[in-house]
SETI-492183 format. One line per 8 residues: number of its first residue (from 1); their letters; for each residue x, y, z of C-alpha. Coordinates in Angstrom, 1 decimal, m for minus. Each point is the difference from the previous one (the first is absolute). Last residue first. Layout:
! residues N
NUM> a> X,Y,Z | ...
This chain:
! residues 73
73> ghrdghev> m68.1,45.8,23.1 | 1.2,1.2,3.4 | 1.6,3.2,1.3 | 2.0,0.1,3.2 | 1.4,2.8,2.1 | 0.3,3.7,m0.5 | 3.6,0.9,1.1 | 1.9,m3.2,m0.6
65> ctatwgtp> m2.0,m0.6,m3.1 | m1.0,m3.6,m0.6 | m1.4,m1.6,m3.1 | m2.0,m3.3,0.3 | m1.0,m2.1,m3.0 | m2.6,m2.5,m1.2 | m1.0,m3.7,0.4 | 3.0,m1.5,m1.8
57> vvqvkmrr> 2.4,2.2,2.1 | 1.7,3.3,m0.8 | 1.9,1.8,2.7 | 0.9,3.7,m0.5 | 2.2,2.2,2.2 | m0.9,3.5,m0.9 | 2.1,2.8,m1.6 | m0.8,3.3,1.7
49> rcdpcfrp> m2.1,2.5,m1.9 | m1.8,1.3,3.2 | m3.7,m0.5,m0.6 | 0.0,m2.0,m3.2 | 2.5,m2.5,1.5 | 2.1,m1.4,m2.9 | 0.1,m3.4,m1.6 | m3.8,m0.8,m0.3
41> pelaraaa> m0.9,m3.5,m0.9 | m0.1,m1.1,m3.6 | m2.7,m1.2,m2.5 | m2.5,2.9,m0.1 | 2.8,2.2,1.3 | 1.7,m0.3,m3.5 | m3.0,1.7,m1.7 | m0.1,2.8,2.7
33> ctrhdgqa> 3.7,0.6,m0.5 | m0.4,0.1,m3.8 | m2.7,2.6,0.5 | 2.1,2.1,2.3 | 0.5,3.0,m2.3 | 1.9,2.8,1.6 | m0.6,2.0,3.2 | m2.8,m0.4,2.5
25> aaegcrdc> 1.2,m3.4,1.2 | 3.5,1.4,0.8 | 2.6,m2.7,m0.8 | 0.5,m3.3,1.9 | m0.3,m2.2,m3.1 | m2.6,m2.5,1.2 | m1.8,1.6,3.0 | m0.2,3.3,m1.8
17> wpvpgtpt> 0.3,2.7,2.7 | m2.3,2.7,1.4 | m3.0,m2.2,1.0 | m3.7,0.6,m0.4 | m2.1,m1.9,2.5 | m0.1,m2.9,2.4 | 0.9,0.8,3.6 | 3.5,m0.7,1.4
9> gtrgepat> 1.6,m3.0,1.8 | m1.5,m3.0,m1.8 | m0.5,m0.7,m3.6 | m2.4,m2.7,m1.3 | m2.1,2.5,m2.0 | 2.9,1.3,m2.2 | 0.8,3.7,0.1 | m1.2,2.2,m2.8
1> m> 1.8,1.1,m3.2
């Protein structure tokens, strides 16, 4: 998995954690996570595995990690 474009705080690139289930991105099958992420905002920070505060509005979403900042979609 790669980091979303609208993210701030760290550079875009490979990430160690799945942003939907919170498990290691390199282990297991995350096809269902990727399919769900097409419709849902991330729930876990892909950099540190912390649960993020997510706000969904009609125009998009914002997910905030206390360590790595905001991501937008």
